[in-house]
C-alpha angles and dihedrals in degrees: 000000000000089000092051092050095045122120094261091068099029097105094052094042092049089052090054091048092049090052091052096048120100124249090279093052092253120147120186121216096254093053091046092054092046092051094048091046092051092045091052099047108025115016113110116228120213092272091052096253127119129233092249090053090051090049093053093046095048102035113128121229087035119246120249118253091257092049091048090052091049096050095042088049088068089075087077094084120179112201113191156143104244136194116214109240098178140269136309106191105295095348125089111219110229124190113208112222089201102057098016093234132125124235125198097218134197136183123225085227091061132244092311089073089060100039093107091065118103131183110274095027121118129227134190110213150139116242132194128186115264085221129345089240092062138061091226122113135203131210110245114198124337130003114209114195131206135185120252090254089067091066099102093047092048090047090059089050089050091052092050090048092051092048091054096039110030092168088075085084091063097108094057110072093190093056090044090053090048091049091055091046094048092047092051090052093046092049091049089055090050092051093044092051098045103023092235141053092232128064123183108194145143110270097253093050091044091057091049092052092046090052088053091050097047091047089055091050094049092047091052092050092047091049092048094248100151095023112278112267119193086199092067105113090204089067090063101030142078127342122256090261091052093047092051098044114108122215115267094252090057093048088060093053123100091231138006126213111216107196124181101196117195093229105030102032130218117355138162129221126195119232093001088149092062091052091047088055090048093055092043093053111016093174097051116125116256096035094129093092091046090052089053090052091051090051089054090051089054094046098042112092090202091064112088122226085233093075093050090049088051092054090052092046092051093051109023093164093051096044094074093050093046096052094042089058095040095048096031090233111133093192096053117126123179093221092055104031108019099093093045089053092052093047090051097046098034102042095148092059092054095049091073136032120259112273133206115255091216116089118202116198133220125253096258093051090047089051093052091047091053090049089053092050091052091050095053114102 
């Protein structure tokens, strides 16, 4: 922790803390600890390394191989909302509502640090493996505790977290398999309904078509086609209006591209129509603004390489001319240089495999969500 908070990283850490502060610049102790913990173990520095990797590489005297394995193992962080299942000797057994797995968990302060935990309570915590060679876990940072009655409310928070961060399922192979299967079924319904996996529409019309699509999906689940799955998060989640509502920045766009990619799922792209026109007619007058939009697509980490590939696939003859002009490289060809360009400009997307955008939930989370729905007035 001293290494992470040293002067060499102070500027970057302070930026993360500023981002986490409220509108008055206030940062409570729990948030401070969580930010520092994340910065130490997970934040990527400009060269792609993490602080903990730098620590292991530069530690003097050098760590032993076993110590190196232990410390580097802490990069495997599990963030979760956990239900206390009981005790196993000195470990409290925590069941993660997000990935539906159990974690025998210790504290480096000993059992006394966990003595307030009782079966049925809930905790929000970050866990790291004690050592990659074990199935024992260690609390990293704060441990926030909640009474059993908070279960339905925390379940809703867990669902929202999974929806925003589907990779949190990564440790559970059964849920990962189910996510791929559900996404394939959902995409097939999209293509069957619209005859394509890509729509280019004005925002209002896009929302209307999305409403139509999500209504179809909910009706099929309710009818058992495909077979009813209590693990389907959509069965417990937002309303049709909420599912179909586009973010404000997309509502202000002239057009929206709605792409249901086989690997990455359903995604939306502002002003896709303008870029489609650019690739279709690279020499058309007034393309300067469209070129600026394409540059933003390349620079924006939230824009997947898949949508840029799709533009090039739709207009292979125009792609070469567009990128030659954008990059000022007369010899550029998409077939020879396109993937290298994407890997250079979209590094984050190539550092991890594509992931389904659908997040199934485990049986306990589904049960708590149903309880919450019954309790609502």
